[in-house]
Structure formats: C-alpha cells, structure tokens
One Martini backbone bead per residue (centre of mass of N, CA, C, O) as a GRO file, in nm:
protein
  224
    1MET     BB    1   1.291   6.492   0.714
    2ARG     BB    2   1.333   6.176   0.626
    3LYS     BB    3   1.618   5.991   0.578
    4LEU     BB    4   1.720   5.805   0.299
    5HIS     BB    5   1.887   5.480   0.264
    6GLY     BB    6   2.104   5.251   0.144
    7PHE     BB    7   2.320   5.033   0.052
    8THR     BB    8   2.630   4.970   0.055
    9LEU     BB    9   2.877   4.800  -0.094
   10ILE     BB   10   3.004   4.692   0.165
   11GLU     BB   11   2.747   4.576   0.292
   12LEU     BB   12   2.680   4.382   0.062
   13LEU     BB   13   2.945   4.217   0.076
   14VAL     BB   14   2.906   4.121   0.366
   15VAL     BB   15   2.644   3.964   0.320
   16ILE     BB   16   2.754   3.773   0.104
   17ALA     BB   17   2.978   3.652   0.280
   18ILE     BB   18   2.792   3.534   0.497
   19ILE     BB   19   2.630   3.351   0.310
   20ALA     BB   20   2.872   3.186   0.207
   21ILE     BB   21   2.959   3.076   0.482
   22LEU     BB   22   2.692   2.935   0.556
   23ALA     BB   23   2.685   2.751   0.310
   24ALA     BB   24   2.958   2.605   0.365
   25ILE     BB   25   2.850   2.487   0.637
   26LEU     BB   26   2.554   2.364   0.561
   27PHE     BB   27   2.572   2.181   0.309
   28PRO     BB   28   2.726   1.938   0.434
   29VAL     BB   29   2.509   1.883   0.644
   30PHE     BB   30   2.280   1.821   0.444
   31THR     BB   31   2.427   1.592   0.297
   32ARG     BB   32   2.458   1.407   0.546
   33ALA     BB   33   2.157   1.393   0.614
   34ARG     BB   34   2.072   1.262   0.348
   35ALA     BB   35   2.255   1.010   0.371
   36LYS     BB   36   2.127   0.909   0.637
   37SER     BB   37   1.842   0.874   0.522
   38TRP     BB   38   1.924   0.662   0.314
   39GLU     BB   39   2.035   0.457   0.512
   40ALA     BB   40   1.769   0.420   0.669
   41SER     BB   41   1.600   0.327   0.427
   42CYS     BB   42   1.774   0.082   0.362
   43LEU     BB   43   1.739  -0.060   0.635
   44SER     BB   44   1.435  -0.092   0.606
   45ASN     BB   45   1.437  -0.266   0.358
   46MET     BB   46   1.619  -0.492   0.475
   47LYS     BB   47   1.435  -0.573   0.705
   48GLN     BB   48   1.202  -0.673   0.533
   49ILE     BB   49   1.366  -0.885   0.377
   50ALA     BB   50   1.474  -1.050   0.616
   51LEU     BB   51   1.194  -1.127   0.728
   52GLY     BB   52   1.103  -1.267   0.471
   53MET     BB   53   1.316  -1.488   0.484
   54LEU     BB   54   1.226  -1.609   0.758
   55MET     BB   55   0.935  -1.679   0.671
   56TYR     BB   56   1.014  -1.870   0.450
   57THR     BB   57   1.163  -2.084   0.624
   58GLN     BB   58   0.906  -2.167   0.788
   59ASP     BB   59   0.763  -2.283   0.512
   60TYR     BB   60   1.063  -2.449   0.424
   61ASP     BB   61   1.209  -2.630   0.641
   62GLY     BB   62   1.440  -2.397   0.702
   63ARG     BB   63   1.491  -2.293   0.414
   64TYR     BB   64   1.641  -2.123   0.191
   65PRO     BB   65   1.646  -1.970  -0.084
   66MET     BB   66   1.712  -1.968  -0.398
   67TYR     BB   67   1.879  -1.751  -0.611
   68ARG     BB   68   1.785  -1.961  -0.848
   69TYR     BB   69   1.528  -2.030  -1.094
   70SER     BB   70   1.477  -2.253  -1.362
   71ALA     BB   71   1.234  -2.047  -1.501
   72PRO     BB   72   1.005  -1.936  -1.700
   73MET     BB   73   0.855  -1.651  -1.802
   74PRO     BB   74   0.587  -1.507  -1.951
   75SER     BB   75   0.784  -1.265  -2.079
   76GLY     BB   76   1.022  -1.490  -2.073
   77PRO     BB   77   1.346  -1.671  -2.025
   78ASN     BB   78   1.384  -1.591  -1.748
   79ASP     BB   79   1.480  -1.621  -1.449
   80LEU     BB   80   1.427  -1.687  -1.113
   81TYR     BB   81   1.450  -1.505  -0.816
   82TRP     BB   82   1.459  -1.477  -0.477
   83ALA     BB   83   1.265  -1.228  -0.463
   84TYR     BB   84   1.009  -1.381  -0.554
   85ALA     BB   85   0.990  -1.560  -0.293
   86ILE     BB   86   0.979  -1.303  -0.087
   87ASP     BB   87   0.764  -1.088  -0.173
   88PRO     BB   88   0.496  -1.203  -0.042
   89TYR     BB   89   0.609  -1.115   0.255
   90ILE     BB   90   0.607  -0.793   0.172
   91GLY     BB   91   0.413  -0.666  -0.066
   92ALA     BB   92   0.544  -0.540  -0.356
   93ASN     BB   93   0.452  -0.661  -0.623
   94VAL     BB   94   0.666  -0.806  -0.843
   95ALA     BB   95   0.455  -0.932  -1.047
   96ARG     BB   96   0.561  -0.796  -1.338
   97PRO     BB   97   0.640  -0.662  -1.600
   98MET     BB   98   0.936  -0.586  -1.752
   99ASN     BB   99   0.836  -0.262  -1.773
  100ALA     BB  100   0.820  -0.204  -1.492
  101LYS     BB  101   0.839  -0.034  -1.224
  102HIS     BB  102   1.053   0.013  -0.994
  103LEU     BB  103   1.101  -0.099  -0.665
  104SER     BB  104   1.169   0.052  -0.366
  105VAL     BB  105   1.229  -0.192  -0.167
  106TRP     BB  106   1.469  -0.281  -0.389
  107LYS     BB  107   1.592   0.011  -0.321
  108CYS     BB  108   1.864   0.227  -0.289
  109PRO     BB  109   1.893   0.572  -0.258
  110GLY     BB  110   2.236   0.551  -0.233
  111ALA     BB  111   2.300   0.418  -0.492
  112LYS     BB  112   2.592   0.377  -0.712
  113VAL     BB  113   2.423   0.351  -0.991
  114GLN     BB  114   2.275   0.311  -1.257
  115ALA     BB  115   2.029   0.424  -1.410
  116ASP     BB  116   1.713   0.336  -1.441
  117ASP     BB  117   1.641   0.196  -1.788
  118GLY     BB  118   1.529  -0.116  -1.849
  119ASN     BB  119   1.802  -0.315  -1.906
  120GLU     BB  120   1.732  -0.520  -1.707
  121LYS     BB  121   1.717  -0.889  -1.727
  122TRP     BB  122   1.660  -0.943  -1.435
  123TYR     BB  123   1.406  -0.985  -1.220
  124GLY     BB  124   1.177  -0.899  -1.428
  125GLY     BB  125   1.279  -0.581  -1.412
  126ALA     BB  126   1.303  -0.571  -1.091
  127TYR     BB  127   1.529  -0.387  -0.977
  128SER     BB  128   1.805  -0.468  -0.759
  129HIS     BB  129   2.021  -0.384  -0.457
  130TYR     BB  130   1.994  -0.683  -0.347
  131ALA     BB  131   2.178  -0.958  -0.188
  132ALA     BB  132   2.248  -1.291  -0.170
  133SER     BB  133   2.393  -1.548  -0.021
  134VAL     BB  134   2.571  -1.799  -0.173
  135ARG     BB  135   2.619  -1.987   0.089
  136LEU     BB  136   2.282  -2.015   0.140
  137THR     BB  137   2.149  -2.020  -0.190
  138SER     BB  138   2.256  -2.258  -0.344
  139PRO     BB  139   2.147  -2.485  -0.590
  140SER     BB  140   2.382  -2.695  -0.612
  141SER     BB  141   2.395  -2.761  -0.282
  142GLY     BB  142   2.176  -2.636  -0.150
  143PRO     BB  143   2.007  -2.482   0.065
  144ALA     BB  144   2.025  -2.376   0.364
  145LYS     BB  145   1.978  -2.403   0.703
  146ASP     BB  146   1.916  -2.228   0.984
  147ALA     BB  147   2.034  -2.454   1.184
  148GLU     BB  148   2.335  -2.441   1.046
  149VAL     BB  149   2.384  -2.170   1.177
  150LYS     BB  150   2.616  -2.078   1.412
  151TYR     BB  151   2.610  -1.737   1.354
  152PRO     BB  152   2.336  -1.551   1.304
  153SER     BB  153   2.440  -1.253   1.408
  154GLN     BB  154   2.706  -1.276   1.181
  155THR     BB  155   2.552  -1.387   0.932
  156MET     BB  156   2.508  -1.336   0.610
  157LEU     BB  157   2.215  -1.289   0.397
  158ILE     BB  158   2.228  -0.978   0.311
  159SER     BB  159   2.308  -0.724   0.065
  160GLU     BB  160   2.475  -0.484  -0.122
  161GLY     BB  161   2.455  -0.511  -0.465
  162TRP     BB  162   2.689  -0.559  -0.749
  163TYR     BB  163   2.780  -0.484  -1.097
  164ILE     BB  164   2.988  -0.502  -1.394
  165THR     BB  165   2.962  -0.456  -1.701
  166SER     BB  166   3.102  -0.479  -2.013
  167GLY     BB  167   3.028  -0.155  -2.044
  168GLY     BB  168   3.066  -0.027  -1.734
  169PHE     BB  169   2.809  -0.074  -1.576
  170ASN     BB  170   2.631  -0.004  -1.288
  171ARG     BB  171   2.469  -0.260  -1.102
  172GLY     BB  172   2.261  -0.439  -0.972
  173TRP     BB  173   2.228  -0.737  -0.754
  174TYR     BB  174   2.155  -1.091  -0.635
  175LEU     BB  175   2.465  -1.153  -0.545
  176CYS     BB  176   2.691  -1.270  -0.274
  177TRP     BB  177   3.040  -1.333  -0.154
  178GLY     BB  178   3.120  -1.057   0.010
  179TYR     BB  179   3.350  -0.795   0.076
  180GLN     BB  180   3.410  -0.727  -0.204
  181ASN     BB  181   3.479  -0.430  -0.405
  182ALA     BB  182   3.325  -0.571  -0.669
  183SER     BB  183   3.221  -0.761  -0.888
  184ASN     BB  184   2.953  -0.929  -0.737
  185TYR     BB  185   2.937  -0.753  -0.475
  186THR     BB  186   2.981  -0.515  -0.234
  187ARG     BB  187   2.848  -0.222  -0.138
  188TYR     BB  188   2.989   0.120  -0.031
  189ASP     BB  189   2.751   0.388  -0.018
  190HIS     BB  190   2.782   0.473   0.308
  191ASP     BB  191   3.047   0.616   0.369
  192GLY     BB  192   3.197   0.319   0.343
  193ARG     BB  193   2.931   0.157   0.383
  194ALA     BB  194   2.728  -0.132   0.468
  195ASN     BB  195   2.437  -0.304   0.444
  196ILE     BB  196   2.323  -0.572   0.667
  197GLY     BB  197   2.174  -0.895   0.672
  198PHE     BB  198   2.085  -1.133   0.910
  199CYS     BB  199   1.991  -1.454   1.028
  200ASP     BB  200   1.821  -1.309   1.278
  201GLY     BB  201   1.704  -1.019   1.128
  202HIS     BB  202   1.914  -0.820   1.155
  203VAL     BB  203   2.046  -0.484   1.104
  204LYS     BB  204   2.347  -0.325   0.960
  205THR     BB  205   2.631  -0.123   0.964
  206GLY     BB  206   2.950  -0.142   0.777
  207THR     BB  207   3.271  -0.259   0.703
  208GLU     BB  208   3.513  -0.424   0.534
  209GLY     BB  209   3.679  -0.500   0.792
  210GLN     BB  210   3.452  -0.696   0.911
  211TRP     BB  211   3.532  -0.918   0.719
  212ARG     BB  212   3.844  -0.949   0.758
  213ASP     BB  213   3.823  -0.996   1.092
  214GLY     BB  214   3.547  -1.188   1.133
  215THR     BB  215   3.279  -1.054   1.225
  216TRP     BB  216   3.183  -1.155   0.954
  217LYS     BB  217   2.989  -1.404   0.793
  218MET     BB  218   2.926  -1.664   0.530
  219TYR     BB  219   2.920  -1.935   0.663
  220PRO     BB  220   2.755  -2.164   0.853
  221ASP     BB  221   3.035  -2.251   1.017
  222GLY     BB  222   3.189  -1.939   1.044
  223ARG     BB  223   3.307  -1.846   0.801
  224SER     BB  224   3.431  -1.562   0.597
   0.00000   0.00000   0.00000
C-alpha cells in the first residue's frame, strides 16, 4: 500500500519564508512599475495639452491663452481658465456642469493631492492637475507670442501644478511660477520628478535642480 504523508511544520515554514522573501523582492518592483505607468500616463496627458496649446496659438495670431478670463459661467460667477480655451483642441468635453465628473485627461494618476471631492471652485469644477506658465499667459501684461520665446525647447509652457488651501488641503492648480515645490508651484510627484510641457510641444520629466541650474526657462527672453 502506498504511504501518504503531508507537509511537516518545518517544510511549511520554509515555504512561507520563501513566499515572504519573494514578496519583499517583488512588491517594490510592482510599485515602481505602477509609478512608471502613472508617469507615462501623465506625460501622455501633458503631450495632448501641450499640442492643444500650440494649435490654439496658430488660431490666435501666435498668442498663448490667458490663464484666466474674467467672465461668469452659466452655472455661477466663477472665472474661465486657460483649460477651457484649450479643451476644444483636445476634445475632452470640459464644458460640463459644476458637479460633473472630473476629466481624466486633466488629471495625473500619480498626483499626491487631496481626493477629488467636488469642492474645487475653479475651472468649472473640472479639477485639473496641470498648470500654465504665468510668464507666458498673464492677462495683466498680455499673453506672450510664441515667436517671442527665445528657447522654445527649454521654456516651460505647462507643468504639474498644485496649491495648499487655507485648510491645509493639497489641490491641483491652474498656474505655475516655476520650480518651487510650494503652494501655487510645481509638484514633483514622480519619484521626485515633475513632468513639464515645453513651448515647442515636447514633454519630458525632470528634477527641481533643472530649474535652478538654468536648464529650464520660465521667461520668453530665456530667464529661469
């Protein structure tokens, strides 16, 4: 008769230990892979938005959109923001009621911001994680022209924006001043890097140091 036997306690503990070791090795790999996929998705979003910005300038005498248009919306007294001007070129159908579901093309899946809860008061409730350069889109001085940008492949057009509310909530934001990792500035949520869209339409990821050493520019004349 064939003799049957099960696992001994030692064998079971060895199997559990092997599984634990494999999990400890593989879980960080999976986490990094997921973060890289988020970064790639964000870059894709930003590429669409950057190309939308360039198409807009072709239709408006080479000028970038203003970051804010002081005009009431049908659903309330909120201003209109630059994303409304760009959205028709992207086709994300942003013109929706204030309580509409937030649109994925305007959201970074890796953004470390407060959960979208419908409390965002700007951009018509279509909460965005991407910000336009204040140096190129200011309504007070008039938006810049693309021909005025001295280094289009190095000059930031859009970034990943955020701000901190008075209640301490981290929110997406529509406007960027530069490299500072602070309220109203650029998020570095991709393993210490930020995705940036440039005036020539290309997008890339980089670090805060690339602002500080002058690799990336903010002003049309080439200043950082």
